[in-house]
C-alpha angles and dihedrals in degrees: 000000000000114000095019114114118240115252090243095046119111109251115197113217114275112206106191133013125181130220115195122184132195151154121203093336094145112177090005089065092048089055090046096052093040089056089056098052114113092007103081131043093225132019123196120188119197117200123202103205100301117186095195127071095281095120093048091048092050094050092047089054093053100254122147103243126216116187114201121227105262093210090072120069113262123239131165088237092055090049093050092049091050091049092050091049091054093045092049090047092055097035109023092171098056110138104202132019124208114205116200133173118237092242091061134082120212113237121236112269096011098117093049093048095045095045091049089052092054090047090056098041112053093179093058115088102170128040129181134173139195117319115196135184116256092216106023094160097046092090137354087247091060088048089054090052091050090052090048090058091053099095128155122281118242137047110357136195089215144001134189134262097287104082143137109225136178110256095222092052092049089052093044093056093042095246124258125349098254094202096064114100091196139001094045092131098060089042091054090049090051091057091044089056092044086056087059098254127125131239117212137187110203130199097257136108109256115165145353111227126201108209090174093196116163104152133059089231089065092052091046093053090048091054092045087055090052091053090049089052093051091051095047093046092051091048094049096047116031110226093019118118092002094132092054093042093051090051091051094047092047100044098028098039119013101039098049093040094052094039093053097034095051095042096097091050097044094040090240097312091117089057090054091048091049091050090050090052092052089048091056091048091050091050093050093051092044092053091048092055093044089052086058089056096253114159113259095252093048092049090049091048092050093046091050094047093046093049095047090040091067087077092052091046089052089055088054091050091050091046090054093046093048095049095042104040103024108028092028094218140105120270119249121250113280109219126182101180135075129206113303114235094179145322119330118253 
């Protein structure tokens, strides 16, 4: 096969290869791939049926392009696995693999910092850094995304899709679960930890993300997808995600159902009790964010979105349950973005 090294050929060590994935990311993808040029020894871009100029952009920027079969449902996990397979085929001795989403730009110095960290910590298999929003003040929804990325530094149970991982560990755990439409990153981290490796988030700038959210419907779909991921993760691994799932079922299902259903009997008292419960939940989340030094308005925004988001997450849980146990089929991809015609404002 052209481009594939012979088994007897000398292969100089390759330190870092990059796998970028995308679907109709437009200018976001251009920024992503441009940020990778000159920083990695090999760049593979995996396209999931884009109808814009993503493939042409990727080829013009020197990336090795993998186009997924459109007859098979798309998932980010499937795309990452395909990208890794192509990278490993061309460079079987690559040491570390950086996965990056096509709506993200890699920050200057990240690959060097992350690779050096893995060099110095043999028990760490996955390392991530700080992801930030490119336009955090463009909309309150972008601000919410930026706050979501602000997770504690140190050993982590899970990190997102932008990671640097040891190639041999990725192969040993069989990569991502290609069937998951969301939540594949935490699930991968779970299996990495079960294999007795550590996952770390270090204090270093990693990527700039462009959420590009301008409508509440986009945010709602994104939170529904999160609920779906919690349900699928809990179903796949008994005992996993139970705390999150219980919170969703209680606040997104039981409390509103009882409050509304019992209202005629309690003459509205159940509605008042439900509202009081949500008020306590809001206060607890607000205090948590304020303790992390968030400005008052940001803490209030986060608390409001998290409280209201329980309803959306519950919809995702129900969607997973309906498709899995009733329809007996996989859920379709839940997308919240459209085609990017240019930078967000």
